[in-house]
Residue frames relative to the residue before (quaternion, step in Angstrom):
aa qw qx qy qz dx dy dz
X 1.0000 0.0000 0.0000 0.0000 0.00 0.00 0.00
X 0.3954 -0.7233 0.5177 0.2292 3.56 -0.89 0.98
X 0.6706 -0.4882 0.3685 0.4197 3.54 -1.28 0.30
X 0.6251 0.5562 -0.3388 0.4303 3.58 1.07 -0.76
X 0.7117 0.4448 -0.2555 0.4800 3.59 1.14 -0.57
X 0.5095 0.6664 -0.4126 0.3552 3.61 1.28 -0.08
X 0.2889 -0.7423 0.5799 0.1710 3.55 -1.30 0.36
X 0.1925 -0.7807 0.5894 0.0776 3.54 -1.11 0.79
X 0.4627 -0.6468 0.5275 0.2988 3.54 -1.21 0.56
X 0.6571 -0.4917 0.3698 0.4354 3.64 -1.18 0.30
X 0.6254 0.5328 -0.3430 0.4553 3.61 1.02 -0.72
X 0.6643 0.4980 -0.3074 0.4650 3.58 0.92 -0.88
X 0.6429 0.5136 -0.3206 0.4691 3.57 0.99 -0.83
X 0.6311 0.5376 -0.3264 0.4541 3.58 0.99 -0.87
X 0.6634 0.5013 -0.3030 0.4655 3.58 0.96 -0.85
X 0.6592 0.5368 -0.3113 0.4247 3.57 0.98 -0.86
X 0.8030 0.2701 -0.1531 0.5087 3.62 0.85 -0.88
X 0.5144 -0.7128 0.3812 0.2862 3.58 1.27 0.17
X 0.5491 0.5480 -0.4470 0.4454 3.59 0.91 0.93
X 0.6443 -0.5261 0.3739 0.4102 3.57 -1.27 0.07
X 0.5980 -0.5673 0.4253 0.3737 3.56 -1.19 0.53
X 0.6210 0.5495 -0.3467 0.4385 3.59 1.05 -0.72
X 0.6151 0.5372 -0.3444 0.4631 3.59 1.10 -0.67
X 0.6400 0.5224 -0.3234 0.4613 3.56 0.97 -0.87
X 0.6754 0.4907 -0.3022 0.4601 3.59 0.86 -0.91
X 0.6353 0.5194 -0.3358 0.4624 3.58 1.03 -0.73
X 0.6526 0.5054 -0.3153 0.4683 3.58 0.98 -0.84
X 0.6113 0.5355 -0.3457 0.4691 3.57 1.10 -0.67
X 0.6703 0.5025 -0.2911 0.4620 3.57 0.91 -0.94
X 0.6995 0.4603 -0.2597 0.4810 3.58 1.08 -0.73
X 0.5245 -0.6663 0.3935 0.3553 3.57 1.28 -0.07
X 0.4441 0.6986 -0.4544 0.3291 3.58 1.23 0.20
X 0.7424 0.1961 -0.1305 0.6271 3.53 1.25 -0.55
X 0.3428 -0.7416 0.5384 0.2063 3.58 -0.70 1.06
X 0.0526 -0.8067 0.5885 -0.0092 3.56 -0.95 0.89
X 0.2427 -0.6907 0.6403 0.2325 3.49 -1.39 0.11
X 0.3448 -0.7090 0.5681 0.2361 3.56 -1.29 0.24
X 0.4025 -0.6940 0.5409 0.2525 3.55 -0.95 0.87
X 0.7015 -0.4369 0.3360 0.4518 3.56 -1.30 0.12
X 0.6960 0.4576 -0.2664 0.4850 3.57 1.14 -0.61
X 0.5882 -0.6217 0.3499 0.3809 3.58 1.28 0.12
X 0.4985 0.6622 -0.4282 0.3600 3.60 1.23 0.17
X 0.4886 -0.6560 0.4941 0.2948 3.56 -1.11 0.74
X 0.0041 0.7559 -0.6546 -0.0132 3.54 -1.18 0.71
X 0.2084 -0.7914 0.5697 0.0750 3.56 -0.92 0.97
X 0.4228 -0.7016 0.5046 0.2726 3.62 -0.69 1.01
X 0.5590 -0.6226 0.4312 0.3377 3.56 -0.99 0.84
X 0.6291 0.5457 -0.3353 0.4406 3.58 1.01 -0.79
X 0.6376 0.5148 -0.3249 0.4721 3.58 1.06 -0.75
X 0.6337 0.5260 -0.3297 0.4617 3.59 1.00 -0.80
X 0.6769 0.4978 -0.3016 0.4506 3.58 0.84 -0.95
X 0.6398 0.5093 -0.3210 0.4777 3.58 1.02 -0.79
X 0.6553 0.5166 -0.3078 0.4571 3.59 0.91 -0.94
X 0.6664 0.5065 -0.3070 0.4530 3.58 0.89 -0.93
X 0.6485 0.5127 -0.3161 0.4656 3.57 0.99 -0.82
X 0.7046 0.4759 -0.2759 0.4482 3.59 0.83 -0.98
X 0.7553 0.3929 -0.2043 0.4831 3.58 0.99 -0.84
X 0.5058 -0.6982 0.3932 0.3195 3.58 1.28 -0.03
X 0.4098 0.7052 -0.4862 0.3135 3.60 1.16 0.51
X 0.3721 -0.6733 0.5894 0.2465 3.53 -1.12 0.73
X 0.1458 -0.8077 0.5673 0.0670 3.56 -0.86 0.91
X 0.1901 -0.7730 0.6000 0.0798 3.53 -1.10 0.80
X 0.7351 0.3825 -0.2924 0.4774 3.55 -1.10 0.61
X 0.7553 0.3135 -0.1767 0.5477 3.56 0.40 -1.22
X 0.6332 0.5394 -0.3208 0.4530 3.56 0.97 -0.89
X 0.6723 0.4944 -0.3017 0.4609 3.57 0.89 -0.90
X 0.6470 0.5331 -0.3210 0.4407 3.56 0.99 -0.84
X 0.7152 0.4230 -0.2430 0.5005 3.56 1.10 -0.71
X 0.3865 -0.7675 0.4440 0.2539 3.58 1.30 0.05
X 0.1249 0.7880 -0.5877 0.1340 3.57 0.81 0.96
X 0.3872 -0.7366 0.4973 0.2453 3.61 -0.72 1.00
X 0.4840 -0.6324 0.5107 0.3240 3.57 -1.11 0.64
X 0.4743 -0.6872 0.4696 0.2866 3.57 -0.86 0.94
X 0.2511 -0.7952 0.5381 0.1227 3.56 -0.76 1.05
X 0.8021 -0.0024 0.0230 0.5967 3.58 1.19 -0.43
X 0.5622 -0.5773 0.4598 0.3732 3.54 -1.26 0.32
X 0.5606 -0.6047 0.4335 0.3635 3.60 -1.03 0.70
X 0.3429 -0.7233 0.5704 0.1842 3.54 -1.11 0.82
X 0.7099 -0.3836 0.3184 0.4975 3.62 -1.22 -0.07
X 0.6674 -0.5462 0.3234 0.3894 3.56 -1.13 0.70
X 0.6529 0.5310 -0.3272 0.4298 3.60 0.89 -0.86
X 0.6492 0.5062 -0.3070 0.4776 3.56 1.03 -0.82
X 0.6665 0.4998 -0.3018 0.4636 3.58 0.93 -0.91
X 0.6323 0.5263 -0.3322 0.4613 3.60 1.02 -0.76
X 0.6513 0.5034 -0.3153 0.4722 3.58 0.95 -0.83
X 0.6612 0.5003 -0.3073 0.4669 3.59 0.96 -0.86
X 0.6478 0.5091 -0.3193 0.4682 3.57 1.02 -0.80
X 0.6319 0.5324 -0.3336 0.4538 3.59 0.94 -0.84
X 0.6621 0.5047 -0.3085 0.4602 3.58 0.91 -0.91
X 0.6518 0.5145 -0.3144 0.4599 3.58 0.95 -0.87
X 0.6756 0.4925 -0.2968 0.4615 3.58 0.94 -0.88
X 0.6389 0.5253 -0.3307 0.4545 3.59 0.96 -0.77
X 0.7146 0.4260 -0.2391 0.5006 3.57 1.10 -0.72
X 0.4659 -0.6954 0.4332 0.3343 3.59 1.28 -0.09
X 0.4130 0.7177 -0.4602 0.3201 3.59 1.21 0.50
X 0.1626 -0.8506 0.4949 0.0718 3.56 0.30 1.30
X 0.6511 0.5193 -0.3321 0.4428 3.61 0.98 -0.76
X 0.6396 0.5109 -0.3230 0.4750 3.58 1.02 -0.76
X 0.6438 0.5176 -0.3159 0.4667 3.58 0.98 -0.84
X 0.6469 0.5200 -0.3103 0.4634 3.56 0.98 -0.87
X 0.6457 0.5303 -0.3169 0.4487 3.55 0.95 -0.89
X 0.6518 0.5273 -0.3150 0.4448 3.59 0.91 -0.91
X 0.6962 0.4723 -0.2797 0.4627 3.57 0.87 -0.94
X 0.6846 0.4737 -0.2997 0.4660 3.58 0.91 -0.84
X 0.5752 0.5670 -0.3854 0.4461 3.60 1.08 -0.57
X 0.6789 0.4768 -0.2829 0.4813 3.57 0.94 -0.88
X 0.6542 0.5263 -0.3168 0.4412 3.56 0.92 -0.90
X 0.7168 0.4306 -0.2551 0.4855 3.58 0.91 -0.89
X 0.6036 0.4981 -0.3611 0.5072 3.57 1.29 -0.08
X 0.5381 -0.6898 0.3427 0.3423 3.58 1.37 0.39
X 0.3432 0.6778 -0.5567 0.3361 3.55 1.03 0.76
X 0.4866 -0.6969 0.4397 0.2901 3.59 -0.80 0.99
X 0.6483 -0.5216 0.3930 0.3914 3.54 -1.26 0.49
X 0.6777 0.4991 -0.3071 0.4441 3.59 0.86 -0.91
X 0.6452 0.4984 -0.3191 0.4832 3.61 1.01 -0.77
X 0.6314 0.5354 -0.3255 0.4569 3.56 0.98 -0.85
X 0.6643 0.5044 -0.3029 0.4611 3.58 0.94 -0.91
X 0.7215 0.4573 -0.2567 0.4521 3.59 0.84 -0.98
X 0.8082 0.3731 -0.1596 0.4268 3.53 0.59 -1.22
X 0.7625 0.3241 -0.1937 0.5255 3.58 1.19 -0.39
X 0.7483 0.3974 -0.2478 0.4698 3.60 0.57 -1.10
X 0.6949 0.4463 -0.2853 0.4863 3.60 0.74 -1.00
X 0.6385 0.5250 -0.3269 0.4581 3.58 1.01 -0.79
X 0.6296 0.5313 -0.3342 0.4579 3.60 1.02 -0.75
X 0.6933 0.4609 -0.2895 0.4723 3.58 0.95 -0.80
X 0.5585 0.5457 -0.4041 0.4764 3.60 1.19 -0.28
X 0.6243 0.5221 -0.3282 0.4795 3.57 1.06 -0.79
X 0.6545 0.5072 -0.3088 0.4680 3.58 0.93 -0.90
X 0.6446 0.5292 -0.3163 0.4521 3.58 1.01 -0.83
X 0.6402 0.5127 -0.3183 0.4755 3.56 1.04 -0.77
X 0.6360 0.5190 -0.3248 0.4697 3.58 1.01 -0.80
X 0.6426 0.5356 -0.3077 0.4533 3.55 1.02 -0.89
X 0.6744 0.5014 -0.2951 0.4546 3.59 0.91 -0.95
X 0.7036 0.4211 -0.2500 0.5149 3.57 1.19 -0.57
X 0.4633 -0.7080 0.4104 0.3401 3.58 1.34 0.18
X 0.4531 0.6608 -0.4646 0.3772 3.54 1.12 0.75
X 0.7456 0.2211 -0.1698 0.6053 3.57 1.32 0.09
X 0.3630 -0.7349 0.5358 0.2027 3.56 -1.18 0.55
X 0.6745 -0.5142 0.3507 0.3972 3.54 -1.24 0.48
X 0.6410 0.5390 -0.3425 0.4257 3.59 0.93 -0.81
X 0.6269 0.5471 -0.3440 0.4351 3.59 1.06 -0.69
X 0.6456 0.5046 -0.3181 0.4769 3.58 1.03 -0.79
X 0.6701 0.4927 -0.3012 0.4663 3.59 0.89 -0.89
X 0.6418 0.5080 -0.3236 0.4747 3.58 0.95 -0.81
X 0.6360 0.5317 -0.3247 0.4553 3.58 1.00 -0.79
X 0.6206 0.5382 -0.3349 0.4615 3.58 1.03 -0.78
X 0.6746 0.4938 -0.3025 0.4578 3.58 0.87 -0.91
X 0.6198 0.5342 -0.3431 0.4613 3.60 1.03 -0.74
X 0.6838 0.4830 -0.2907 0.4632 3.59 0.86 -0.95
X 0.6214 0.5456 -0.3495 0.4405 3.60 0.97 -0.78
X 0.6588 0.4948 -0.3144 0.4715 3.59 0.97 -0.80
X 0.6564 0.5089 -0.3189 0.4566 3.58 0.98 -0.80
X 0.6285 0.5411 -0.3430 0.4411 3.59 0.96 -0.80
X 0.6298 0.5393 -0.3345 0.4479 3.58 1.02 -0.76
X 0.6415 0.5435 -0.3250 0.4329 3.58 1.08 -0.68
X 0.6226 0.5670 -0.3454 0.4142 3.60 1.17 -0.43
X 0.5306 0.6899 -0.3987 0.2891 3.59 1.10 -0.60
X 0.6774 0.5011 -0.3362 0.4208 3.66 0.80 -0.80
X 0.6657 0.5189 -0.3055 0.4408 3.61 1.17 -0.40
X 0.5806 0.5976 -0.3675 0.4131 3.58 1.27 -0.08
X 0.6189 -0.5447 0.4120 0.3881 3.56 -1.25 0.46
X 0.6067 -0.5484 0.4122 0.4015 3.61 -1.17 0.46
X 0.5264 -0.6423 0.4599 0.3145 3.55 -1.15 0.65
X 0.4843 -0.6159 0.5314 0.3221 3.54 -1.35 0.30
X 0.5273 -0.6987 0.3881 0.2882 3.56 -0.76 1.08
X 0.7552 0.4015 -0.2123 0.4726 3.60 1.03 -0.71
X 0.6403 0.5062 -0.3297 0.4745 3.60 1.20 0.34
X 0.0387 0.7927 -0.6046 0.0676 3.57 -0.73 1.11
X 0.0302 -0.7708 0.6364 0.0031 3.55 -0.99 0.91
X 0.0331 -0.7881 0.6146 -0.0014 3.56 -0.90 0.94
X 0.0649 0.8188 -0.5680 0.0518 3.57 -1.17 0.44
X 0.0674 -0.7938 0.6043 -0.0105 3.53 -1.30 0.26
X 0.3476 -0.6455 0.5968 0.3261 3.51 -1.39 -0.34
X 0.5281 -0.6665 0.4417 0.2859 3.57 -1.21 0.54
X 0.7491 -0.3956 0.2953 0.4418 3.53 -1.35 0.22
X 0.8014 0.2622 -0.2226 0.4894 3.55 -0.85 1.02
X 0.6605 0.4545 -0.3017 0.5159 3.59 1.28 -0.25
X 0.0390 -0.8424 0.5363 -0.0355 3.55 -0.20 1.32
X 0.4578 0.6967 -0.4479 0.3232 3.57 1.26 0.16
X 0.2807 -0.8296 0.4688 0.1148 3.56 -0.35 1.30
X 0.6466 0.6199 -0.3307 0.2971 3.54 0.89 -0.97
X 0.6618 0.4989 -0.3538 0.4335 3.69 0.76 -0.80
X 0.6743 0.4842 -0.3012 0.4692 3.58 0.93 -0.86
X 0.6291 0.5297 -0.3319 0.4621 3.60 1.06 -0.72
X 0.6584 0.4877 -0.3131 0.4802 3.60 1.01 -0.76
X 0.6122 0.5340 -0.3455 0.4697 3.58 1.08 -0.69
X 0.6503 0.5106 -0.3214 0.4615 3.58 0.94 -0.84
X 0.6710 0.4914 -0.3084 0.4617 3.60 0.87 -0.91
X 0.6327 0.5371 -0.3286 0.4509 3.59 1.00 -0.81
X 0.6876 0.4629 -0.2790 0.4849 3.58 0.93 -0.87
X 0.6160 0.5237 -0.3472 0.4752 3.59 1.09 -0.64
X 0.6431 0.5058 -0.3212 0.4769 3.60 1.03 -0.73
X 0.6557 0.4737 -0.2979 0.5069 3.58 1.24 -0.47
X 0.5612 -0.6755 0.3201 0.3553 3.55 1.38 0.37
X 0.4267 0.6568 -0.4943 0.3772 3.57 1.14 0.65
X 0.4307 -0.5843 0.6017 0.3333 3.51 -1.24 0.49
X 0.0952 -0.8312 0.5474 0.0203 3.58 -0.76 0.97
X 0.0520 -0.7582 0.6489 0.0354 3.51 -1.23 0.67
X 0.1734 -0.7636 0.6167 0.0802 3.55 -0.54 1.21
X 0.3012 -0.8034 0.4899 0.1545 3.58 -0.39 1.23
X 0.6265 -0.5578 0.3335 0.4304 3.57 1.24 -0.27
X 0.5597 -0.6036 0.4613 0.3311 3.54 -1.35 -0.21
X 0.8479 0.2203 -0.1554 0.4566 3.53 -1.38 0.38
X 0.3361 0.7358 -0.5122 0.2885 3.56 0.82 1.04
X 0.4850 -0.6466 0.4918 0.3239 3.62 -1.00 0.73
X 0.5754 -0.6214 0.4040 0.3459 3.56 -1.01 0.80
X 0.5917 0.5673 -0.3852 0.4239 3.63 1.02 -0.62
X 0.6455 0.5016 -0.3219 0.4776 3.61 1.09 -0.65
X 0.6238 0.5262 -0.3341 0.4715 3.58 1.10 -0.68
X 0.6001 0.5479 -0.3454 0.4694 3.58 1.09 -0.72
X 0.6587 0.5068 -0.3041 0.4656 3.57 0.92 -0.91
X 0.6322 0.5347 -0.3364 0.4486 3.60 0.98 -0.80
X 0.6449 0.5046 -0.3221 0.4752 3.60 0.96 -0.82
X 0.6746 0.5012 -0.2958 0.4541 3.58 0.91 -0.88
X 0.6953 0.4734 -0.2724 0.4671 3.58 1.03 -0.75
X 0.8027 0.3560 -0.1424 0.4569 3.58 0.86 -1.00
X 0.1777 -0.8239 0.5171 0.1492 3.62 1.19 -0.47
X 0.1031 0.8272 -0.5462 0.0825 3.63 0.68 1.02
X 0.5425 -0.5790 0.4818 0.3720 3.56 -1.27 0.33
X 0.7934 0.1315 -0.0443 0.5926 3.58 1.08 -0.80
X 0.0553 -0.7306 0.6759 0.0795 3.52 -1.20 0.70
X 0.1208 -0.7873 0.6002 0.0731 3.58 -0.74 1.03
X 0.0852 -0.7840 0.6142 0.0295 3.57 -1.02 0.84
X 0.1461 -0.7820 0.6040 0.0472 3.54 -0.63 1.20
X 0.0480 -0.8126 0.5804 -0.0217 3.59 -0.68 1.11
X 0.0121 -0.8193 0.5712 -0.0482 3.55 -0.10 1.32
X 0.7973 0.1126 -0.0389 0.5917 3.59 1.21 -0.48
X 0.1604 -0.7730 0.6092 0.0745 3.56 -1.05 0.88
X 0.3399 -0.7299 0.5562 0.2057 3.56 -1.00 0.85
X 0.8069 -0.0163 0.0630 0.5871 3.58 0.85 -0.99
X 0.4567 -0.7497 0.4243 0.2221 3.53 -0.42 1.34
X 0.7433 0.4236 -0.2425 0.4575 3.61 0.58 -1.14
X 0.6296 0.5316 -0.3343 0.4574 3.58 1.02 -0.76
X 0.6279 0.5381 -0.3324 0.4535 3.55 1.00 -0.81
X 0.6526 0.5154 -0.3235 0.4515 3.60 0.87 -0.90
X 0.6683 0.5104 -0.2905 0.4566 3.56 0.94 -0.93
X 0.7210 0.4374 -0.2538 0.4738 3.59 0.85 -0.95
X 0.5890 0.5772 -0.3694 0.4283 3.58 1.08 -0.67
X 0.5962 0.5783 -0.3609 0.4242 3.59 1.06 -0.70
X 0.6287 0.5267 -0.3361 0.4629 3.60 1.09 -0.66
X 0.6474 0.5071 -0.3142 0.4744 3.57 1.02 -0.80
X 0.6437 0.5206 -0.3203 0.4604 3.57 0.97 -0.85
X 0.6534 0.5128 -0.3105 0.4622 3.58 0.99 -0.84
X 0.6483 0.5139 -0.3180 0.4631 3.58 0.98 -0.84
X 0.6506 0.5073 -0.3150 0.4692 3.60 0.99 -0.82
X 0.6435 0.5212 -0.3264 0.4558 3.59 0.97 -0.83
X 0.6668 0.5041 -0.2970 0.4616 3.57 0.95 -0.88
X 0.7144 0.4452 -0.2435 0.4819 3.58 1.07 -0.77
X 0.4338 -0.6867 0.4708 0.3444 3.60 1.23 -0.30
X 0.4225 0.7137 -0.4418 0.3421 3.54 1.24 0.57
X 0.3855 -0.6936 0.5604 0.2372 3.56 -1.00 0.88
X 0.1837 -0.7964 0.5720 0.0698 3.58 -0.58 1.19
X 0.0383 -0.8067 0.5885 -0.0376 3.57 -0.44 1.27
X 0.0906 -0.8102 0.5790 0.0130 3.56 -0.76 1.06
X 0.0974 0.7764 -0.6196 0.0622 3.52 -1.29 0.44
X 0.4584 0.6916 -0.4889 0.2694 3.56 -1.25 0.18
X 0.6081 -0.6233 0.3692 0.3248 3.53 -1.09 0.77
X 0.6275 0.5466 -0.3499 0.4301 3.62 1.16 -0.42
X 0.6281 0.5324 -0.3382 0.4557 3.60 1.21 -0.33
X 0.1106 -0.8135 0.5706 0.0168 3.54 0.14 1.31
X 0.6710 -0.4862 0.3650 0.4245 3.56 -1.27 0.32
X 0.6387 0.5279 -0.3305 0.4519 3.60 0.99 -0.78
X 0.6725 0.4832 -0.3002 0.4733 3.59 0.92 -0.87
X 0.6550 0.5241 -0.3251 0.4367 3.61 0.90 -0.86
X 0.6095 0.5698 -0.3541 0.4224 3.59 1.11 -0.62
X 0.6962 0.4496 -0.2609 0.4951 3.58 1.26 -0.35
X 0.6564 0.5028 -0.2948 0.4790 3.58 1.32 0.03
X 0.2558 -0.7154 0.6215 0.1910 3.53 -1.29 0.42
X 0.1656 0.7744 -0.5870 0.1683 3.57 -0.69 1.10
X 0.5968 -0.5802 0.4125 0.3702 3.57 -1.24 0.21
X 0.7941 -0.1417 0.1319 0.5761 3.58 0.88 -0.90
X 0.2350 -0.7320 0.6219 0.1488 3.52 -1.25 0.58
X 0.0919 -0.8017 0.5901 0.0225 3.57 -0.83 1.00
X 0.3432 -0.7347 0.5565 0.1810 3.53 -0.91 1.00
X 0.8191 0.1727 -0.0275 0.5464 3.56 1.03 -0.82
X 0.6170 -0.5431 0.4184 0.3864 3.53 -1.32 0.26
X 0.5946 0.5543 -0.3736 0.4467 3.59 1.12 -0.50
X 0.6276 0.5063 -0.3321 0.4894 3.59 1.06 -0.67
X 0.6398 0.5246 -0.3197 0.4617 3.57 0.97 -0.86
X 0.6565 0.5115 -0.3082 0.4608 3.57 0.94 -0.88
X 0.6588 0.5086 -0.3132 0.4574 3.60 0.92 -0.89
X 0.6643 0.4985 -0.3059 0.4655 3.58 0.95 -0.84
X 0.6687 0.5040 -0.3023 0.4555 3.58 0.87 -0.96
X 0.6562 0.5075 -0.3054 0.4674 3.57 0.99 -0.83
X 0.6524 0.5090 -0.3228 0.4594 3.59 0.97 -0.77
X 0.6313 0.5291 -0.3376 0.4556 3.59 1.08 -0.64
X 0.6237 0.5255 -0.3400 0.4682 3.59 1.06 -0.69
X 0.7087 0.4650 -0.2618 0.4615 3.56 0.95 -0.88
X 0.5708 0.6125 -0.3824 0.3910 3.57 1.20 -0.48
X 0.4704 -0.6872 0.4673 0.2968 3.64 -0.87 0.82
X 0.7979 0.1010 -0.0535 0.5918 3.60 1.17 -0.46
X 0.1240 -0.8421 0.5221 0.0533 3.53 0.24 1.28
X 0.5798 0.5886 -0.3859 0.4104 3.59 1.13 -0.50
X 0.6851 0.4541 -0.2903 0.4900 3.58 0.83 -0.95
X 0.6013 0.5535 -0.3549 0.4540 3.57 1.13 -0.65
X 0.6690 0.4996 -0.3120 0.4534 3.58 0.91 -0.90
X 0.6456 0.5277 -0.3272 0.4445 3.59 1.03 -0.73
X 0.6613 0.5151 -0.3089 0.4493 3.58 1.16 -0.52
X 0.5849 0.5625 -0.3766 0.4469 3.60 1.25 -0.25
X 0.0564 -0.8516 0.5201 -0.0321 3.58 -0.63 1.06
X 0.8244 -0.2742 0.1979 0.4539 3.50 -1.43 -0.13
X 0.8598 0.1773 -0.1557 0.4528 3.53 -1.20 0.81
X 0.4950 0.6732 -0.4478 0.3182 3.62 1.16 0.05
X 0.1148 -0.7730 0.6217 0.0534 3.54 -0.99 0.90
X 0.3398 -0.7173 0.5655 0.2241 3.54 -1.22 0.46
X 0.8232 -0.1893 0.0746 0.5300 3.57 -0.44 1.27
X 0.0208 0.8372 -0.5465 0.0076 3.65 0.67 0.98
X 0.1472 -0.7660 0.6197 0.0867 3.55 -1.17 0.66
X 0.5803 -0.5934 0.4190 0.3682 3.57 -1.16 0.40
X 0.6846 0.4796 -0.2949 0.4629 3.60 1.01 -0.73
X 0.3967 -0.7289 0.5093 0.2280 3.56 -0.71 1.07
X 0.2693 -0.7954 0.5303 0.1165 3.55 -0.76 1.08
X 0.7130 -0.5000 0.3123 0.3796 3.55 -1.31 -0.06
X 0.5366 0.6778 -0.4068 0.2953 3.57 1.14 -0.60
């Protein structure tokens, strides 16, 4: 069991953030801290809930914080454009610690995961892409930067609120699409929205994705399409995935630079998201909806969720 999955007693939580045990119990009773009850009736607080609460309320934490290796903030976050440029430079140079510091500074300044993904990480890779097109950067630098960011994103999970037991989101990329980062950001965004998430991986055949929907019956299936091998085959096979999602009551959310407006006009899906902020808004609205299944059935061909002109990372 990971630290994020561990549970603490009110006394342990009080010691970690430096308040009285009675305060912790009162916050539990008021719903400020989510708890579970043991068979003996004792309160237990998920570590992830504590970390989220401490971040939101501005409490310094000891012990748990050290175990998770939260970096000490070296500076206040700058405007998004400046941070994106700094992150791009760090990634091009392979400076993983600097990149980690930049992202955690923003995260601990209470910038949402979806905003961080869109305005800093995706923006940084646009800068890297421009450098690459001008021959000012090499392919290995972009790939190395992706791996650095993927490791940093994994470090954010323990700081998120606990997931909701009845919400599952799964996703993947299709055969020939080996780009990991958009799907990883989609998974983190949905996890921050309190969905249980399962990233099935990259370059999977659509027939296997159909089977996953049939076996797991998720509330959401996300499909990131950054690269297409065969246009007509994709359209034909995508119809099978759409049918499986409709039968399962699954909201099928698509995104990615390969999904042009012309291609999307030939597909049936629940929603198209350009950005992680759109994905977060949609996922959150589905949780709040009293009947997300009927809502998903009402979403039809060509529907987009808050489309924007600027192509995002999803």
